[in-house]
C-alpha positions as CSV (number, residue, x, y, z in Angstrom):
1,M,127.6,81.9,179.0
2,F,131.3,83.0,178.3
3,Q,132.9,85.7,180.3
4,K,135.3,86.9,177.7
5,I,135.5,86.4,173.9
6,L,138.5,86.8,171.6
7,I,137.4,87.9,168.1
8,A,139.9,86.5,165.7
9,N,139.2,88.7,162.8
10,R,139.0,92.2,161.5
11,G,136.8,94.6,159.6
12,E,133.0,94.6,159.6
13,I,132.7,90.9,160.8
14,A,134.8,91.7,163.8
15,L,132.5,94.8,164.6
16,R,129.5,92.5,164.0
17,V,130.6,89.9,166.6
18,L,131.8,92.6,169.0
19,R,128.2,94.1,168.9
20,A,126.8,90.8,169.6
21,C,128.9,90.3,172.6
22,K,128.3,93.6,174.2
23,E,124.5,92.9,173.9
24,L,125.0,89.6,175.7
25,G,127.1,91.3,178.5
26,I,130.3,89.5,177.3
27,Q,133.7,91.2,177.5
28,T,135.6,91.4,174.2
29,V,139.3,91.0,173.1
30,A,140.3,92.7,169.7
31,V,143.3,91.2,168.1
32,H,144.9,93.4,165.2
33,S,147.9,93.7,163.1
34,T,149.9,96.7,163.0
35,A,148.1,97.8,159.8
36,D,144.7,97.8,161.8
37,A,146.0,99.6,164.9
38,D,143.2,102.3,164.2
39,A,140.5,99.8,163.2
40,M,137.0,100.5,164.7
41,H,136.8,97.0,166.4
42,V,140.2,97.8,168.0
43,R,138.7,101.1,169.3
44,L,135.5,99.6,170.8
45,A,136.8,96.4,172.2
46,D,137.2,96.2,175.9
47,E,140.8,94.9,175.2
48,S,143.2,94.7,172.2
49,V,146.3,92.8,171.5
50,C,148.6,93.2,168.6
51,I,149.3,90.0,166.9
52,G,151.9,90.8,164.1
53,P,152.7,92.9,161.1
54,P,150.3,93.5,158.3
55,A,150.7,90.2,156.2
56,S,147.9,88.0,157.1
57,R,150.2,84.9,157.6
58,D,152.0,86.6,160.4
59,S,149.0,88.1,162.0
60,Y,145.4,86.9,161.5
61,L,146.6,83.6,160.4
62,N,149.3,83.2,163.0
63,I,147.5,80.5,165.4
64,H,150.3,80.7,167.8
65,Q,150.0,84.5,168.4
66,I,146.2,84.3,168.8
67,L,146.5,81.6,171.2
68,A,149.0,83.6,173.1
69,A,146.5,86.5,173.1
70,C,143.9,84.4,174.7
71,E,146.4,83.3,177.4
72,I,147.3,87.0,178.1
73,T,143.8,88.1,178.2
74,G,142.1,85.2,179.9
75,A,139.5,84.7,176.9
76,D,137.6,81.7,177.5
77,A,136.2,81.5,173.9
78,V,137.3,82.7,170.3
79,H,134.9,83.7,167.5
80,P,136.5,83.3,164.1
81,G,134.2,85.4,162.1
82,Y,134.5,84.2,158.5
83,G,137.7,83.7,156.4
84,F,141.2,83.5,157.9
85,L,141.0,80.7,160.6
86,S,137.2,80.2,160.6
87,E,137.4,76.7,158.8
88,N,140.6,75.6,160.2
89,A,140.1,72.4,162.1
90,K,143.7,72.5,163.4
91,F,142.9,75.9,164.9
92,A,139.9,74.4,166.6
93,D,141.8,71.4,168.0
94,I,144.6,73.5,169.4
95,L,142.1,75.8,171.1
96,A,140.3,72.7,172.5
97,A,143.6,71.3,173.8
98,H,144.2,74.8,175.7
99,N,140.5,74.8,177.3
100,V,139.5,77.6,175.0
101,T,136.2,77.2,173.2
102,F,136.2,77.4,169.5
103,I,132.5,79.1,168.6
104,G,131.9,77.0,165.6
105,P,131.4,73.5,164.6
106,S,133.5,70.4,165.7
107,A,136.8,70.1,164.1
108,E,135.8,66.8,162.8
109,H,132.8,68.4,160.8
110,I,135.3,71.2,159.5
111,R,137.5,68.5,158.1
112,I,134.7,66.6,156.3
113,M,133.2,69.5,154.8
114,G,136.7,71.2,153.9
115,D,137.4,68.4,151.7
116,K,135.2,68.7,148.8
117,I,134.9,65.0,147.8
118,E,134.4,64.0,151.3
119,A,131.6,66.5,151.7
120,K,129.8,65.3,148.6
121,R,130.0,61.6,149.8
122,T,128.7,62.9,153.4
123,A,125.8,65.1,151.7
124,K,125.0,61.9,149.6
125,R,124.8,59.6,152.4
126,L,122.6,62.2,154.4
127,G,120.0,62.3,151.7
128,I,121.1,65.7,150.2
129,P,121.0,65.9,146.3
130,V,124.3,65.9,144.7
131,V,125.6,66.9,141.2
132,P,126.3,63.8,139.1
133,G,129.9,63.1,138.9
134,S,132.8,61.0,140.2
135,E,132.8,59.3,143.6
136,G,136.2,60.7,144.5
137,A,139.2,62.2,143.1
138,V,140.0,60.9,139.6
139,R,143.3,59.1,139.2
140,D,144.3,59.6,135.7
141,D,142.9,60.9,132.4
142,R,141.5,57.7,131.4
143,E,139.3,57.4,134.2
144,A,138.2,60.9,133.8
145,K,137.3,60.3,130.3
146,R,135.2,57.2,131.3
147,I,133.5,59.3,133.9
148,A,132.8,62.3,131.8
149,A,131.3,60.0,129.2
150,G,129.0,58.5,131.6
151,I,127.5,61.9,132.8
152,G,127.8,63.7,129.6
153,Y,129.5,66.8,128.6
154,P,129.9,69.6,129.5
155,V,131.7,68.6,132.8
156,L,133.4,70.6,135.4
157,V,136.8,69.6,136.8
158,K,137.3,70.8,140.5
159,A,139.9,71.0,143.1
160,S,139.1,68.7,146.0
161,A,140.4,71.2,148.5
162,G,139.4,74.3,146.3
163,G,137.3,77.4,146.6
164,G,136.8,80.8,145.1
165,G,136.9,79.5,141.6
166,R,140.7,78.2,141.8
167,G,141.4,74.8,140.3
168,M,138.1,75.0,138.6
169,K,137.9,74.3,134.8
170,V,135.0,73.5,132.1
171,A,135.4,70.8,129.6
172,R,133.0,70.7,126.8
173,T,134.4,68.0,124.8
174,E,136.6,65.1,125.4
175,A,139.5,67.0,123.5
176,D,139.1,69.6,126.3
177,L,139.2,67.4,129.0
178,S,142.9,66.6,129.3
179,H,143.9,70.1,129.3
180,A,141.3,71.1,131.9
181,L,142.7,68.3,134.2
182,S,146.4,69.3,134.2
183,T,145.4,73.0,134.4
184,A,143.0,72.4,137.4
185,R,145.8,70.2,139.2
186,T,148.4,72.7,138.5
187,E,146.1,75.5,140.0
188,A,144.8,73.2,142.9
189,G,148.3,72.2,143.9
190,A,149.6,75.8,143.8
191,A,146.7,77.3,145.7
192,F,145.9,74.6,148.2
193,G,148.9,72.2,148.4
194,D,146.7,69.4,147.2
195,D,146.3,68.8,143.4
196,A,143.4,66.3,143.8
197,V,140.4,67.0,141.4
198,Y,137.2,65.5,140.8
199,I,134.6,65.7,138.1
200,E,130.8,66.5,138.1
201,K,128.1,67.6,135.5
202,Y,128.5,71.3,134.5
203,L,125.2,73.0,134.6
204,E,124.7,75.6,132.0
205,K,122.3,78.1,133.6
206,P,122.2,77.2,137.1
207,R,121.3,79.6,140.1
208,H,123.3,79.5,143.4
209,I,120.8,78.6,146.3
210,E,122.1,78.2,149.7
211,V,120.5,77.2,152.8
212,Q,121.1,78.8,156.3
213,V,121.1,75.9,159.1
214,M,121.7,76.2,162.9
215,G,122.5,72.9,165.0
216,D,122.9,72.3,168.6
217,G,125.4,69.4,168.4
218,A,122.9,67.1,169.9
219,G,120.9,66.2,167.1
220,N,118.7,69.3,167.0
221,A,118.9,71.3,164.0
222,V,116.7,74.1,162.3
223,H,116.9,75.8,158.8
224,L,116.3,79.5,158.5
225,G,115.4,79.7,154.8
226,E,117.5,80.1,151.6
227,R,119.4,82.8,150.1
228,D,120.0,83.3,146.4
229,C,123.6,84.3,145.6
230,S,123.6,84.0,141.9
231,L,124.9,87.4,141.0
232,Q,128.6,86.5,141.0
233,R,131.8,87.7,139.3
234,R,134.6,85.0,139.1
235,H,132.5,82.8,141.6
236,Q,132.7,85.5,144.0
237,K,129.2,86.7,145.3
238,V,128.3,90.3,144.7
239,W,124.6,90.6,145.4
240,E,122.6,88.2,147.9
241,E,118.8,88.0,148.6
242,A,116.2,86.2,150.6
243,N,113.9,84.7,149.6
244,S,115.1,83.6,146.3
245,P,112.8,84.9,143.4
246,A,113.1,81.7,141.8
247,L,111.7,79.5,144.4
248,N,108.1,78.8,145.4
249,V,107.1,77.9,149.0
250,E,107.0,74.3,148.4
251,Q,110.4,74.2,147.0
252,R,112.1,76.3,149.6
253,T,110.3,74.1,152.4
254,R,111.4,71.0,150.8
255,I,115.0,71.9,150.4
256,G,115.2,73.4,153.9
257,E,113.7,70.3,155.5
258,T,116.0,68.2,153.8
259,V,118.8,70.2,154.8
260,A,117.7,70.4,158.5
261,K,117.3,66.6,158.8
262,A,120.7,66.2,157.4
263,M,122.3,68.5,159.9
264,S,120.4,66.8,162.7
265,D,121.5,63.3,161.6
266,L,125.2,64.7,161.3
267,G,124.9,66.0,165.0
268,Y,126.2,69.5,163.4
269,S,126.8,72.3,166.0
270,G,126.6,76.1,165.3
271,A,126.0,78.0,162.1
272,G,126.5,76.3,158.6
273,T,125.4,77.0,155.1
274,V,124.7,74.3,152.7
275,E,125.1,75.5,149.0
276,F,123.4,74.4,146.0
277,L,123.2,75.0,142.3
278,Y,119.6,75.1,141.2
279,E,118.4,74.3,137.7
280,N,115.1,73.3,136.1
281,G,113.4,72.6,139.5
282,E,116.2,70.4,140.9
283,F,118.8,71.1,143.6
284,Y,122.5,70.0,143.5
285,F,124.8,70.1,146.5
286,I,128.2,72.0,145.7
287,E,129.5,72.5,149.2
288,M,129.0,73.3,152.9
289,N,130.4,76.5,154.7
290,T,131.0,75.6,158.4
291,R,131.0,79.1,159.5
292,L,129.0,82.3,159.5
293,Q,128.5,83.8,155.9
294,V,129.3,87.3,154.6
295,E,125.7,87.4,153.7
296,H,124.1,86.2,156.9
297,P,122.3,89.6,157.5
298,V,119.6,89.0,154.9
299,T,118.6,86.0,156.8
300,E,118.4,87.7,159.9
301,A,116.5,90.4,158.1
302,I,113.8,88.1,157.2
303,T,113.6,85.9,160.4
304,G,114.6,88.5,163.2
305,I,117.1,85.9,164.4
306,D,120.5,87.1,165.4
307,L,122.7,84.3,164.1
308,V,125.9,85.5,166.1
309,H,123.7,85.4,169.4
310,E,122.6,81.7,168.3
311,Q,126.4,80.6,167.6
312,I,127.4,82.0,170.9
313,R,124.5,80.5,172.6
314,V,125.3,77.1,171.2
315,A,128.8,77.1,171.8
316,S,128.3,78.0,175.4
317,G,126.2,74.8,175.9
318,G,122.8,76.7,175.9
319,G,121.3,75.0,172.9
320,L,119.0,76.6,170.1
321,S,116.8,79.2,171.1
322,V,114.3,78.2,168.4
323,R,112.5,75.3,167.2
324,Q,111.6,74.9,163.5
325,D,107.9,75.9,164.4
326,D,109.1,79.1,165.9
327,V,110.9,80.3,162.5
328,R,108.8,82.8,160.6
329,F,109.7,84.6,157.4
330,H,108.9,88.2,156.9
331,G,109.3,90.1,153.7
332,H,112.4,90.4,151.6
333,A,115.8,91.3,152.0
334,I,118.8,92.3,149.7
335,E,122.5,92.6,150.6
336,C,125.1,94.4,148.3
337,R,128.8,94.1,148.9
338,I,130.3,97.5,148.4
339,N,134.0,96.9,147.7
340,A,136.9,99.2,147.5
341,E,137.4,98.3,143.7
342,D,136.8,99.9,140.3
343,P,133.2,99.3,139.6
344,R,134.1,97.8,136.0
345,T,137.4,96.4,136.2
346,F,137.4,95.4,140.0
347,V,140.9,96.5,140.5
348,P,141.4,97.0,144.1
349,S,141.5,100.7,145.2
350,P,143.1,100.9,148.7
351,G,143.5,104.4,150.1
352,T,142.1,107.0,152.4
353,V,138.3,107.4,152.6
354,T,137.8,111.1,152.6
355,H,134.1,111.1,153.2
356,F,131.8,108.2,154.4
357,H,127.9,108.8,154.6
358,T,125.7,105.7,155.1
359,P,122.1,105.6,154.2
360,G,119.4,105.4,156.9
361,G,115.5,105.0,157.2
362,L,113.2,102.1,157.6
363,G,114.6,98.8,156.6
364,I,118.3,100.0,156.1
365,R,121.2,98.3,157.7
366,V,125.0,99.0,156.9
367,D,127.5,96.7,158.3
368,S,130.8,98.5,158.1
369,A,133.9,99.2,159.9
370,V,134.9,102.2,157.8
371,Y,134.7,105.9,158.9
372,S,135.8,109.2,157.4
373,G,139.4,109.5,157.5
374,Y,140.0,105.6,157.7
375,R,142.8,104.3,155.4
376,I,141.7,101.0,153.7
377,P,145.1,98.9,153.8
378,P,146.1,97.0,150.7
379,Y,146.7,93.8,152.4
380,Y,143.2,92.3,153.0
381,D,139.7,91.9,151.6
382,S,138.7,95.0,150.0
383,L,135.1,95.0,151.5
384,I,134.0,98.4,152.5
385,G,130.8,97.4,153.9
386,K,127.4,95.7,153.4
387,L,124.1,97.5,152.4
388,I,121.3,95.3,153.7
389,V,117.7,96.4,152.8
390,H,114.4,94.9,153.9
391,G,111.1,95.4,152.7
392,R,107.6,93.8,153.0
393,N,108.0,92.4,149.6
394,R,110.7,92.2,146.8
395,V,109.2,95.3,145.0
396,E,109.5,97.5,147.9
397,C,112.9,96.1,149.0
398,M,114.3,97.2,145.6
399,M,112.7,100.7,145.6
400,R,114.3,101.1,149.1
401,L,117.5,99.7,147.9
402,R,117.6,102.3,144.8
403,R,117.1,105.1,147.3
404,A,119.7,103.8,149.9
405,L,122.2,103.5,147.1
406,D,121.7,107.0,146.2
407,E,122.3,108.1,149.7
408,F,125.6,106.1,150.1
409,V,128.6,108.2,149.8
410,V,132.4,106.8,149.7
411,D,134.7,109.5,148.6
412,G,138.5,109.3,148.2
413,I,138.7,105.9,146.6
414,N,136.8,103.9,143.8
415,S,133.9,101.8,144.9
416,T,131.6,99.4,143.4
417,L,128.5,101.5,144.4
418,P,128.0,102.6,140.7
419,L,127.7,98.8,139.7
420,F,124.9,98.5,142.1
421,R,123.2,101.6,140.9
422,D,123.2,100.2,137.2
423,L,121.9,96.8,138.5
424,V,119.0,98.1,140.5
425,G,117.7,99.6,137.5
426,N,118.2,96.6,135.2
427,V,115.1,94.7,133.9
428,D,116.5,91.2,134.5
429,V,117.7,92.2,138.0
430,A,114.3,93.6,138.8
431,N,112.5,90.5,137.5
432,G,114.9,88.3,139.5
433,D,115.7,86.7,136.0
434,Y,119.4,85.8,136.3
435,D,121.7,82.7,136.9
436,I,125.5,82.6,138.0
437,H,126.7,83.6,134.6
438,W,124.5,86.8,134.1
439,L,126.8,89.4,135.8
440,E,129.9,88.3,133.9
441,N,127.8,88.5,130.7
442,Y,126.6,91.7,131.6
443,L,130.0,93.3,132.3
444,A,131.5,91.8,129.2
445,Q,129.1,94.0,127.2
446,D,131.0,96.9,128.2
447,E,134.4,95.4,127.1
């Protein structure tokens, strides 16, 4: 087991990893920008190192500064959390060259799954169902039109190196396609430094279903069920739950076993999430995230398995603590991402939190690094915290969520709490009857 882990992140995920390390008796190092000097993870860590000014590129994305912090403190491993450097293969390689363990998958697997085209090829080779589309990047408009005609309109043009909805455009007719291609290429080049795009079938009313996996790098892998992340705004998840209200036992078992076998064949190590669009009983691979997800607590709630413990265990050479037959699913869990944003316009609302009170009681978990008097800086993600609620079934979970949202207090700034209070009382949400477009359509009614 590791002696000291440096946590290369900030906010609630840094605190989440820190807690897991303390439970395992591992010393912790917090790194922080000057803007985060008073952050909770900095206060609670055994050691802390300032790695630069507020801008992410000068601090949390500064590989040389993080490596220097490892050398100064003697950290023998780095946990990247999510975001920032968590899916940066170069970072994993540099750490390995300096005998520091990257708590995550191999750099090779990060590279494969970080390229959307190569990820799709790999998924197809491993027996994972994929969305019909081009085999690779399209070279020109003529090739794009031929492929689109073959799979049928509407089609989706996507950036090969993309994510978060950038470099993604829908073409409903051949007349739309040229403009979609040029716009997607321009956005992709600006956002990712790579203007390669590919084409796939556009699904009209899919759900977003993702499968949590853990592998040991030696050919053993398990799935920990699925999460439904269909309530989204601009391709950003807002509400996640497990299990999905859209799947039956046979469907979730089938896709879970398919993914676990694929990860076993790949020799995957650590935590990962294989994401699908689901429509009319069929799953279509869209991408794999080679890291811990923001929404991992809902999986922990229904399985009782600590995913960060598993990540650390696997990275230290201890292997998985569970086999597939050991995994049991209990009840239902929902996570709401509470952001420092206007609940309707989603305009960021940085500032001082004058009063902060989290709900409690049976089945309630809040992952947050915020406290009364904390100033939310304008430089980073606007996440205040995650409210995770667990119940014996979805009905009980929704009732408990309604109560927890009423108890949650965030004063001094705008937050998305009012949005969730609306959603929990909505008939479609209560019935689990929604797709990836539902939330944006719901919000558009008030415009």
